[in-house]
C-alpha positions as CSV (number, residue, x, y, z in Angstrom):
1,X,-0.1,-0.1,0.0
2,X,1.8,3.6,-1.5
3,X,1.5,6.7,0.9
4,X,-1.3,9.1,-0.5
5,X,-0.5,12.6,-0.4
6,X,-3.1,14.8,2.0
7,X,-2.4,17.6,3.8
8,X,-4.0,21.1,4.7
9,X,-1.8,22.8,2.1
10,X,-3.4,22.3,-0.8
11,X,-6.8,22.7,0.5
12,X,-8.8,26.2,0.3
13,X,-11.8,27.3,1.9
14,X,-14.2,26.3,-1.0
15,X,-12.8,23.3,-1.3
16,X,-12.8,22.4,2.1
17,X,-16.4,23.3,2.1
18,X,-16.8,21.3,-1.0
19,X,-15.5,18.4,0.2
20,X,-17.2,18.5,3.8
21,X,-20.3,18.7,1.9
22,X,-19.3,15.7,-0.4
23,X,-18.3,13.7,2.5
24,X,-21.6,14.6,4.6
25,X,-23.7,13.2,1.8
26,X,-21.8,10.1,1.2
27,X,-22.5,9.1,4.7
28,X,-26.2,10.5,5.2
29,X,-27.1,9.3,1.7
30,X,-25.6,5.9,2.2
31,X,-27.9,5.7,6.2
32,X,-31.2,7.2,4.8
33,X,-31.3,5.0,1.2
34,X,-30.5,1.9,4.3
35,X,-33.1,2.9,6.2
36,X,-35.4,3.8,3.1
37,X,-35.1,0.2,1.9
38,X,-34.7,-2.0,4.9
39,X,-38.8,-2.5,5.3
40,X,-38.4,-4.0,2.2
41,X,-35.5,-6.4,2.3
42,X,-37.6,-9.6,2.7
43,X,-39.9,-8.9,0.0
44,X,-40.8,-9.3,-3.2
45,X,-42.2,-6.9,-5.5
46,X,-45.6,-7.7,-5.6
47,X,-46.0,-8.3,-2.0
48,X,-44.2,-4.3,-1.8
49,X,-47.0,-3.0,-4.2
50,X,-49.7,-4.9,-2.0
51,X,-48.2,-2.8,1.0
52,X,-47.6,0.4,-0.4
53,X,-49.8,0.4,-3.4
54,X,-48.9,0.2,-7.2
55,X,-46.0,2.8,-7.1
56,X,-44.7,0.6,-4.1
57,X,-42.7,2.9,-1.6
58,X,-42.4,6.4,-2.0
59,X,-41.3,7.5,1.7
60,X,-39.9,6.3,4.5
61,X,-41.4,3.0,6.5
62,X,-41.3,1.5,10.0
63,X,-38.2,-0.6,10.2
64,X,-37.0,-2.0,13.8
65,X,-39.8,0.1,15.5
66,X,-39.7,3.2,14.0
67,X,-38.8,5.1,10.6
68,X,-35.7,6.0,9.8
69,X,-33.8,3.2,11.4
70,X,-30.3,1.9,10.1
71,X,-29.0,-1.4,9.4
72,X,-25.7,-3.1,9.9
73,X,-24.8,-1.7,6.5
74,X,-24.8,1.7,7.8
75,X,-23.2,1.0,11.1
76,X,-20.0,-0.9,9.3
77,X,-19.8,2.3,7.3
78,X,-19.4,4.5,10.3
79,X,-16.8,2.0,11.5
80,X,-14.8,2.2,8.0
81,X,-14.8,6.0,8.5
82,X,-13.6,5.6,11.5
83,X,-11.0,2.8,10.5
84,X,-9.7,5.5,8.1
85,X,-9.0,8.1,10.3
86,X,-7.3,6.4,12.9
87,X,-5.3,5.1,10.1
88,X,-4.4,8.4,8.9
89,X,-3.3,9.1,12.6
90,X,-1.2,6.3,13.2
91,X,0.9,7.4,10.3
92,X,3.1,9.3,12.7
93,X,4.1,6.6,14.8
94,X,5.2,4.4,11.4
95,X,3.0,1.7,11.7
96,X,1.1,2.6,8.7
97,X,-1.0,-0.5,7.1
98,X,-4.5,0.7,6.4
99,X,-5.8,-2.5,6.1
100,X,-5.1,-4.0,9.8
101,X,-6.7,0.0,11.2
102,X,-9.9,-0.6,8.9
103,X,-10.2,-4.5,10.3
104,X,-9.7,-3.4,14.0
105,X,-12.2,-0.8,13.5
106,X,-14.2,-3.6,11.9
107,X,-13.4,-6.0,15.5
108,X,-14.9,-2.3,17.7
109,X,-18.2,-2.6,15.2
110,X,-18.8,-6.9,15.9
111,X,-18.3,-6.0,19.6
112,X,-21.4,-3.4,19.2
113,X,-23.4,-6.9,18.2
114,X,-22.8,-9.0,21.2
115,X,-21.9,-7.0,23.7
116,X,-25.2,-4.8,26.1
117,X,-23.2,-1.4,25.4
118,X,-19.7,0.4,25.7
119,X,-16.9,-0.5,27.6
120,X,-15.7,3.3,29.1
121,X,-13.0,1.4,30.1
122,X,-11.0,1.1,26.4
123,X,-10.1,4.0,26.6
124,X,-8.3,3.1,22.9
125,X,-11.6,2.5,21.5
126,X,-12.0,5.7,20.2
127,X,-15.6,8.0,20.8
128,X,-17.2,6.0,17.7
129,X,-17.7,2.8,19.5
130,X,-19.1,5.0,22.9
131,X,-22.3,5.8,21.2
132,X,-24.7,3.8,22.8
133,X,-27.2,3.9,19.3
134,X,-24.7,1.3,17.6
135,X,-25.6,-1.5,20.0
136,X,-28.1,-2.6,18.3
137,X,-28.2,-5.8,15.9
138,X,-29.4,-4.8,12.4
139,X,-29.7,-7.9,10.4
140,X,-26.2,-7.8,9.9
141,X,-24.9,-10.5,7.0
142,X,-23.8,-13.4,8.4
143,X,-20.8,-13.0,6.1
144,X,-20.1,-10.0,8.1
145,X,-20.0,-11.9,11.9
146,X,-18.1,-15.1,10.4
147,X,-15.6,-12.6,9.0
148,X,-15.3,-10.0,12.0
149,X,-15.9,-13.2,14.4
150,X,-12.1,-13.5,15.4
151,X,-9.2,-11.3,15.5
152,X,-8.0,-13.4,12.3
153,X,-7.4,-10.6,9.1
154,X,-8.6,-11.9,6.1
155,X,-6.7,-11.4,2.9
156,X,-7.1,-11.4,-1.4
157,X,-4.2,-14.6,-0.5
158,X,-6.1,-15.9,2.1
159,X,-9.6,-14.2,2.4
160,X,-12.7,-14.8,4.9
161,X,-15.7,-16.5,3.1
162,X,-14.3,-17.3,-0.2
163,X,-17.6,-18.4,-2.1
164,X,-19.5,-15.3,-0.5
165,X,-20.7,-13.1,-3.7
166,X,-23.3,-11.3,-1.3
167,X,-23.3,-6.8,-1.5
168,X,-22.2,-6.1,1.7
169,X,-18.6,-5.2,1.6
170,X,-19.6,-2.7,-1.3
171,X,-22.3,-1.1,1.0
172,X,-19.7,-0.4,3.9
173,X,-16.8,1.0,0.9
174,X,-18.4,4.3,0.0
175,X,-15.8,6.2,2.8
176,X,-12.6,4.6,0.5
177,X,-13.7,6.9,-2.1
178,X,-13.6,10.0,0.0
179,X,-10.2,9.6,-0.1
180,X,-9.4,12.2,-2.7
181,X,-6.0,12.6,-2.4
182,X,-4.9,8.7,-2.5
183,X,-4.2,7.8,-6.5
184,X,-7.4,5.8,-7.6
185,X,-5.6,2.8,-8.1
186,X,-4.7,2.2,-4.6
187,X,-8.3,3.6,-3.5
188,X,-9.3,0.4,-5.2
189,X,-6.7,-1.8,-3.7
190,X,-7.4,-0.5,0.0
191,X,-11.2,-1.2,-0.8
192,X,-10.4,-4.7,-2.3
193,X,-8.4,-5.9,0.4
194,X,-10.9,-4.6,3.2
195,X,-13.9,-6.5,1.6
196,X,-11.7,-9.9,1.5
197,X,-11.7,-9.4,5.3
198,X,-15.4,-11.0,5.2
199,X,-16.6,-11.8,1.3
200,X,-13.4,-13.8,-0.4
201,X,-15.6,-14.1,-3.8
202,X,-13.4,-12.3,-6.3
203,X,-16.9,-10.7,-7.6
204,X,-17.9,-9.2,-3.9
205,X,-14.5,-7.7,-3.3
206,X,-14.1,-6.5,-6.7
207,X,-17.4,-5.1,-6.5
208,X,-16.1,-2.7,-3.5
209,X,-12.7,-1.5,-5.3
210,X,-15.7,-0.7,-8.3
211,X,-17.8,1.3,-6.0
212,X,-15.2,2.8,-4.0
213,X,-13.3,4.0,-7.8
214,X,-16.9,5.9,-8.5
215,X,-17.0,7.6,-5.1
216,X,-13.6,8.5,-5.4
217,X,-14.2,9.8,-9.0
218,X,-17.2,11.6,-7.8
219,X,-16.1,13.1,-5.0
220,X,-13.3,14.5,-6.8
221,X,-16.1,16.6,-9.4
222,X,-16.8,13.8,-12.0
223,X,-20.1,12.6,-13.6
224,X,-21.4,9.3,-12.9
225,X,-21.3,8.2,-16.7
226,X,-16.8,9.4,-16.1
227,X,-16.6,8.0,-13.1
228,X,-18.1,4.4,-14.3
229,X,-15.6,4.4,-17.2
230,X,-12.4,5.3,-14.9
231,X,-13.6,2.5,-12.3
232,X,-14.0,0.1,-15.8
233,X,-10.2,0.4,-17.0
234,X,-9.0,-0.1,-13.4
235,X,-11.4,-3.0,-13.5
236,X,-9.7,-4.5,-16.2
237,X,-6.6,-5.6,-15.2
238,X,-7.3,-7.5,-12.4
239,X,-8.2,-11.4,-12.5
240,X,-12.1,-12.3,-11.9
241,X,-13.2,-8.7,-12.8
242,X,-15.7,-10.1,-15.9
243,X,-18.8,-10.3,-13.9
244,X,-18.4,-6.8,-12.4
245,X,-17.3,-4.9,-15.4
246,X,-20.4,-6.9,-17.5
247,X,-22.8,-5.4,-14.4
248,X,-21.7,-1.5,-15.1
249,X,-22.0,-1.9,-18.8
250,X,-25.1,-3.5,-18.3
251,X,-26.2,-0.9,-15.8
252,X,-25.2,2.0,-18.7
253,X,-26.5,0.2,-21.7
254,X,-30.3,0.1,-19.7
255,X,-30.2,3.6,-19.5
256,X,-30.4,3.9,-22.9
257,X,-33.5,1.3,-22.9
258,X,-36.2,3.9,-21.9
259,X,-37.8,5.3,-18.7
260,X,-37.1,2.9,-15.9
261,X,-39.0,0.6,-14.7
262,X,-38.8,-1.9,-11.7
263,X,-38.6,-4.8,-14.6
264,X,-35.6,-3.6,-15.7
265,X,-34.0,-2.7,-12.2
266,X,-35.0,-6.6,-10.9
267,X,-33.1,-7.5,-13.8
268,X,-30.2,-5.1,-13.6
269,X,-30.1,-6.5,-9.3
270,X,-30.1,-9.7,-10.8
271,X,-29.7,-13.1,-7.9
272,X,-28.8,-10.6,-5.1
273,X,-24.8,-10.7,-5.8
274,X,-22.8,-7.7,-5.4
275,X,-22.4,-6.4,-9.1
276,X,-26.4,-6.7,-9.5
277,X,-27.1,-4.6,-6.4
278,X,-23.7,-2.2,-7.6
279,X,-25.8,-2.3,-11.2
280,X,-28.7,-1.2,-9.6
281,X,-27.2,1.4,-7.7
282,X,-25.5,2.9,-11.0
283,X,-28.6,3.2,-13.0
284,X,-30.5,4.7,-10.4
285,X,-27.9,8.0,-9.7
286,X,-28.4,7.8,-13.7
287,X,-31.9,8.2,-14.1
288,X,-33.6,9.2,-11.6
289,X,-35.4,13.0,-11.3
290,X,-33.7,13.9,-8.4
291,X,-32.1,12.3,-4.9
292,X,-35.4,10.9,-4.0
293,X,-36.6,9.4,-7.0
294,X,-33.4,7.6,-7.9
295,X,-33.5,6.4,-4.1
296,X,-36.9,5.2,-4.7
297,X,-35.9,3.5,-7.6
298,X,-33.1,1.6,-6.4
299,X,-35.2,-0.1,-3.3
300,X,-38.8,-0.9,-5.2
301,X,-37.4,-4.1,-6.2
302,X,-37.3,-7.8,-4.9
303,X,-33.6,-8.2,-4.6
304,X,-31.6,-6.5,-1.6
305,X,-33.3,-3.4,-1.2
306,X,-31.7,-1.8,1.9
307,X,-28.0,-2.5,0.0
308,X,-28.7,-1.3,-3.1
309,X,-30.9,1.9,-1.5
310,X,-27.1,2.2,0.8
311,X,-25.3,2.2,-2.5
312,X,-27.3,4.5,-4.9
313,X,-27.4,7.1,-1.4
314,X,-23.7,6.7,-1.2
315,X,-23.1,7.4,-4.8
316,X,-25.9,10.7,-5.3
317,X,-24.7,12.0,-2.0
318,X,-20.8,12.1,-3.0
319,X,-22.2,13.7,-6.6
320,X,-24.2,16.1,-5.4
321,X,-23.3,16.7,-1.9
322,X,-25.6,16.8,1.9
323,X,-28.1,19.2,0.7
324,X,-29.7,17.8,-2.2
325,X,-30.7,15.1,0.1
326,X,-34.4,14.8,0.9
327,X,-34.7,16.9,4.5
328,X,-37.8,15.5,5.8
329,X,-36.0,12.1,5.6
330,X,-32.9,13.5,7.2
331,X,-35.1,14.8,10.3
332,X,-36.2,11.1,10.6
333,X,-32.7,9.4,10.2
334,X,-31.5,7.2,13.2
335,X,-27.8,8.1,14.1
336,X,-27.9,11.8,12.0
337,X,-25.9,13.9,15.1
338,X,-23.4,10.6,14.9
339,X,-22.8,11.0,11.4
340,X,-22.6,14.3,11.2
341,X,-19.8,15.1,13.7
342,X,-17.9,11.5,12.6
343,X,-18.1,13.3,8.6
344,X,-16.4,16.6,9.9
345,X,-13.8,15.0,11.8
346,X,-13.0,13.0,8.4
347,X,-13.1,15.9,6.4
348,X,-11.0,17.8,9.3
349,X,-8.6,14.9,9.3
350,X,-7.8,14.7,5.6
351,X,-7.6,18.6,4.7
352,X,-5.4,19.6,8.2
353,X,-4.4,16.2,9.7
354,X,-0.9,17.8,10.3
355,X,-2.0,20.4,12.6
356,X,-3.8,18.2,14.5
357,X,-1.3,15.5,15.1
358,X,1.9,16.0,13.2
359,X,5.3,15.4,14.2
360,X,5.9,19.4,16.2
361,X,3.0,19.0,17.8
362,X,-0.6,16.8,18.5
363,X,-3.8,18.1,19.9
364,X,-4.6,15.5,23.1
365,X,-8.7,16.0,22.3
366,X,-7.9,14.6,19.0
367,X,-6.0,12.0,20.0
368,X,-8.3,11.1,22.6
369,X,-10.6,10.6,19.8
370,X,-9.0,8.8,17.8
371,X,-6.1,7.0,19.4
372,X,-3.2,5.7,18.2
373,X,-3.2,2.6,20.0
């Protein structure tokens, strides 16, 4: 893993504000798409229409006891951000291996799935692991529970769950794309390596890499079409890329086939594999009239609705920033205050990290929030 260039010197005020808006948009978009799709995850399209009318779901609906609740997909996305910040902080020590820092962050998430609440004695866990609302099991994928069920880290040479083609690793990977100071190839590599910690099928971890590449291009100000083309180019040299490449090409081709329909979206989704969920997200982000319409398109099908919504929301949030997201949905979104703080901390670290923990001076408060240990 090469060293990426980040630093406050290259960031003007307007650039920092734009970046912060895209970071917020990516995290909140992922979460609101997840929350929108969560009530539909076990339903067929016919059942969705029976419950919500012929047009399907068009607004937040209750899941886990209330509207706006998120699933394990959002929880893991937040711990991805936490791990990336911690990795940057640890660079000062000379012990820099981001996949290991991400694995430690995901183990902190795993603790939220079996502990009653945060352990205040573990100061090294940092502040996110002390957020009590995260201590809730929201139908996490079995592959994630198994992958983080012990302290052994899966790698590309020895991945966890090598036959698992599901979309959950990709759905937690939007934050890798927010490393806008990194070379795109390094962004893909990090996302792929971290996906292999739970989803060892090549289609699953390459989908995670492709998704991170698309978000990366969007966060840098690119269009969705150009972002997908860049992802395709980055995938081309990687063994096993063909299913992911084909799915992305199918998504682009579907745009030219007329108005979007649930049947077309179900065709792209396929049997619920990672590359199908990504195809749905790219398609819905391209054809949606606005963010709300794109997210509704993404969840109204018989596939993994919450995951498809999360992937779509991450793309639209990175593309447009937080102000494009539906305010009424954000107002009901579980954990929104935590997400805003985490997003702003990430933006601060990526733009002004050397001032927070450089060799000459360090902020004790920052290191208490994101310990080097």
